[in-house]
TORMARTOR-405603 format. One record per residue: residue number from 1; residue in one letter; chain; z, x, y of N, C-alpha, C, O, CB in turn. Coordinates in pm, whole numbers. Glycine has a CB too. Layout:
# residues N
<NUM A A <Z X Y> <Z X Y> <Z X Y> <Z X Y> <Z X Y>>
...
# end
This chain:
# residues 76
<1 M A <9867 10116 9873> <9742 10178 9841> <9740 10208 9691> <9840 10252 9633> <9720 10307 9924>>
<2 R A <9629 10183 9631> <9611 10213 9489> <9522 10336 9475> <9450 10372 9567> <9551 10092 9414>>
<3 L A <9527 10398 9359> <9446 10517 9334> <9298 10486 9352> <9222 10570 9399> <9472 10570 9192>>
<4 R A <9257 10366 9315> <9117 10322 9333> <9078 10328 9481> <8965 10365 9514> <9097 10178 9278>>
<5 D A <9171 10290 9572> <9145 10296 9715> <9126 10440 9762> <9037 10470 9841> <9259 10230 9793>>
<6 L A <9211 10529 9712> <9199 10671 9747> <9066 10728 9698> <9003 10806 9770> <9316 10751 9687>>
<7 Q A <9023 10692 9579> <8895 10738 9527> <8780 10692 9616> <8686 10768 9642> <8874 10688 9383>>
<8 Q A <8786 10568 9662> <8679 10516 9747> <8677 10586 9883> <8570 10614 9937> <8697 10365 9767>>
<9 I A <8794 10615 9938> <8801 10686 10065> <8741 10825 10051> <8661 10867 10135> <8945 10694 10116>>
<10 L A <8780 10896 9947> <8730 11031 9927> <8580 11032 9899> <8510 11125 9941> <8804 11099 9812>>
<11 E A <8531 10931 9831> <8388 10924 9802> <8306 10910 9929> <8193 10959 9935> <8360 10806 9709>>
<12 K A <8361 10845 10032> <8290 10833 10160> <8268 10971 10223> <8165 10995 10286> <8369 10743 10257>>
<13 F A <8365 11061 10205> <8353 11196 10261> <8259 11285 10179> <8194 11373 10234> <8490 11261 10270>>
<14 T A <8253 11261 10050> <8176 11351 9963> <8041 11296 9924> <7962 11369 9863> <8255 11381 9840>>
<15 D A <8011 11171 9955> <7887 11105 9912> <7869 11114 9761> <7756 11119 9711> <7766 11167 9983>>
<16 G A <7980 11115 9688> <7974 11119 9542> <7932 11254 9486> <7906 11264 9366> <7881 11015 9493>>
<17 Q A <7925 11358 9569> <7882 11491 9524> <8001 11584 9514> <8095 11575 9594> <7775 11550 9618>>
<18 K A <7997 11673 9416> <8101 11774 9403> <8063 11895 9489> <7946 11914 9523> <8121 11816 9254>>
<19 G A <8162 11976 9523> <8135 12098 9596> <8120 12081 9745> <8066 12169 9811> <8014 12161 9542>>
<20 T A <8165 11969 9799> <8158 11951 9944> <8279 12016 10009> <8371 12060 9941> <8151 11800 9981>>
<21 M A <8278 12024 10142> <8385 12090 10215> <8521 12025 10186> <8621 12096 10178> <8356 12085 10366>>
<22 I A <8526 11895 10171> <8655 11828 10145> <8712 11863 10008> <8832 11849 9986> <8638 11676 10157>>
<23 S A <8628 11907 9916> <8675 11945 9783> <8773 12062 9788> <8859 12074 9701> <8556 11981 9693>>
<24 D A <8762 12147 9889> <8848 12265 9900> <8962 12248 10001> <9033 12344 10030> <8764 12384 9940>>
<25 C A <8979 12128 10053> <9087 12103 10151> <9223 12101 10082> <9236 12056 9969> <9063 11971 10225>>
<26 H A <9324 12149 10152> <9461 12138 10105> <9509 11995 10129> <9461 11928 10220> <9555 12242 10176>>
<27 V A <9604 11950 10048> <9658 11815 10061> <9803 11827 10108> <9884 11897 10047> <9649 11736 9925>>
<28 Y A <9834 11757 10218> <9968 11759 10275> <10023 11617 10283> <9948 11520 10285> <9967 11824 10414>>
<29 I A <10156 11608 10286> <10224 11481 10303> <10301 11490 10435> <10371 11588 10459> <10320 11448 10182>>
<30 E A <10287 11387 10520> <10362 11383 10645> <10499 11324 10618> <10510 11214 10563> <10286 11302 10754>>
<31 T A <10605 11395 10656> <10742 11350 10634> <10787 11259 10748> <10715 11243 10847> <10838 11470 10620>>
<32 Q A <10904 11200 10734> <10956 11108 10836> <10983 11176 10969> <10981 11111 11073> <11082 11043 10786>>
<33 D A <11008 11307 10967> <11032 11377 11094> <10906 11441 11150> <10914 11515 11248> <11139 11483 11075>>
<34 G A <10790 11414 11091> <10663 11458 11146> <10613 11592 11097> <10512 11642 11148> <10674 11463 11289>>
<35 H A <10680 11653 11001> <10633 11779 10946> <10537 11754 10830> <10542 11650 10764> <10752 11866 10900>>
<36 L A <10450 11851 10806> <10357 11842 10693> <10409 11927 10580> <10445 12044 10599> <10214 11887 10735>>
<37 E A <10412 11869 10462> <10458 11939 10341> <10340 11955 10246> <10261 11863 10228> <10574 11861 10272>>
<38 D A <10328 12072 10186> <10221 12101 10092> <10244 12024 9961> <10352 12033 9902> <10214 12254 10066>>
<39 L A <10144 11951 9916> <10155 11877 9790> <10155 11976 9674> <10065 12060 9664> <10038 11775 9775>>
<40 R A <10254 11967 9587> <10268 12062 9475> <10239 12000 9339> <10183 12066 9251> <10406 12119 9474>>
<41 R A <10277 11874 9319> <10262 11812 9187> <10226 11666 9201> <10259 11602 9301> <10390 11828 9104>>
<42 L A <10160 11613 9100> <10135 11471 9085> <10199 11427 8955> <10188 11497 8854> <9981 11438 9087>>
<43 E A <10265 11314 8955> <10324 11259 8833> <10277 11116 8816> <10272 11040 8912> <10480 11266 8836>>
<44 I A <10243 11079 8695> <10217 10940 8662> <10343 10889 8592> <10383 10941 8488> <10088 10924 8570>>
<45 Q A <10404 10788 8650> <10526 10731 8595> <10496 10590 8546> <10442 10508 8620> <10641 10731 8699>>
<46 E A <10532 10564 8422> <10511 10431 8364> <10638 10349 8377> <10749 10401 8365> <10469 10441 8216>>
<47 S A <10621 10221 8402> <10735 10132 8414> <10792 10103 8276> <10718 10092 8178> <10695 10001 8485>>
<48 V A <10924 10091 8270> <10989 10056 8144> <11017 9906 8136> <11068 9858 8035> <11121 10135 8128>>
<49 L A <10982 9833 8241> <11004 9689 8244> <10888 9616 8176> <10772 9647 8200> <11021 9640 8388>>
<50 V A <10920 9520 8093> <10819 9439 8026> <10757 9345 8128> <10827 9286 8210> <10879 9360 7907>>
<51 N A <10626 9330 8124> <10550 9243 8215> <10563 9282 8362> <10552 9196 8450> <10595 9100 8198>>
<52 D A <10586 9408 8389> <10592 9456 8528> <10453 9444 8591> <10357 9491 8531> <10645 9604 8535>>
<53 P A <10439 9382 8709> <10308 9371 8772> <10250 9506 8814> <10130 9518 8837> <10318 9280 8893>>
<54 N A <10335 9607 8823> <10291 9744 8853> <10334 9834 8737> <10439 9898 8744> <10350 9795 8990>>
<55 P A <10254 9840 8631> <10297 9910 8510> <10305 10061 8523> <10370 10127 8442> <10205 9876 8399>>
<56 A A <10240 10119 8624> <10245 10263 8643> <10230 10295 8791> <10184 10213 8870> <10135 10334 8560>>
<57 R A <10271 10417 8826> <10255 10461 8965> <10227 10610 8968> <10269 10685 8880> <10382 10427 9049>>
<58 L A <10154 10652 9070> <10126 10792 9095> <10226 10841 9198> <10235 10783 9306> <9978 10814 9143>>
<59 V A <10301 10945 9166> <10404 10998 9256> <10360 11137 9302> <10329 11224 9221> <10543 11004 9186>>
<60 L A <10358 11156 9434> <10321 11284 9493> <10448 11362 9521> <10538 11313 9589> <10237 11264 9623>>
<61 K A <10456 11484 9470> <10575 11568 9489> <10541 11683 9582> <10432 11741 9574> <10628 11622 9352>>
<62 H A <10634 11717 9670> <10611 11826 9764> <10731 11918 9769> <10841 11882 9727> <10580 11771 9905>>
<63 D A <10708 12038 9821> <10818 12131 9849> <10870 12101 9988> <10795 12053 10074> <10772 12280 9837>>
<64 N A <10994 12128 10012> <11053 12103 10143> <11039 12229 10229> <11138 12293 10264> <11203 12061 10129>>
<65 D A <10914 12264 10263> <10892 12387 10336> <10856 12367 10484> <10847 12466 10557> <10783 12464 10270>>
<66 R A <10836 12245 10530> <10811 12211 10670> <10711 12308 10733> <10743 12380 10827> <10943 12214 10749>>
<67 L A <10589 12307 10679> <10487 12402 10722> <10451 12392 10869> <10462 12491 10942> <10365 12383 10641>>
<68 F A <10407 12276 10914> <10374 12255 11053> <10408 12114 11094> <10443 12028 11013> <10226 12284 11079>>
<69 R A <10397 12093 11222> <10417 11960 11278> <10283 11887 11273> <10179 11946 11303> <10473 11967 11424>>
<70 S A <10284 11761 11238> <10164 11680 11232> <10112 11653 11373> <10190 11620 11462> <10191 11548 11158>>
<71 L A <9982 11666 11393> <9922 11639 11523> <9918 11489 11554> <9908 11450 11670> <9781 11696 11528>>
<72 T A <9925 11405 11449> <9914 11261 11467> <10048 11189 11448> <10051 11067 11434> <9811 11204 11371>>
<73 Y A <10157 11263 11446> <10289 11203 11422> <10325 11108 11535> <10313 11141 11653> <10396 11312 11408>>
<74 N A <10369 10988 11495> <10411 10886 11591> <10557 10855 11567> <10593 10814 11457> <10323 10756 11580>>
<75 K A <10641 10875 11664> <10787 10860 11648> <10834 10715 11644> <10953 10693 11622> <10857 10930 11760>>
<76 T A <10749 10616 11664> <10794 10477 11669> <10827 10421 11535> <10866 10305 11525> <10692 10393 11732>>
# end
């Protein structure tokens, strides 16, 4: 997934308007064991490789606080 894809998904929920209900939602990351972690930081990391096809990446950082279990977690 690219950041452009995330922007398009979010735009479907907001109809391109600010101040919608989704604007105030918390962002969580589902871990491998099915817990939800609160997103704390975003980092943009640039590649140090010349001619890298992926010159940068967005990295989501979370605390290891295991807030709740995900309702949609699939163990397979």
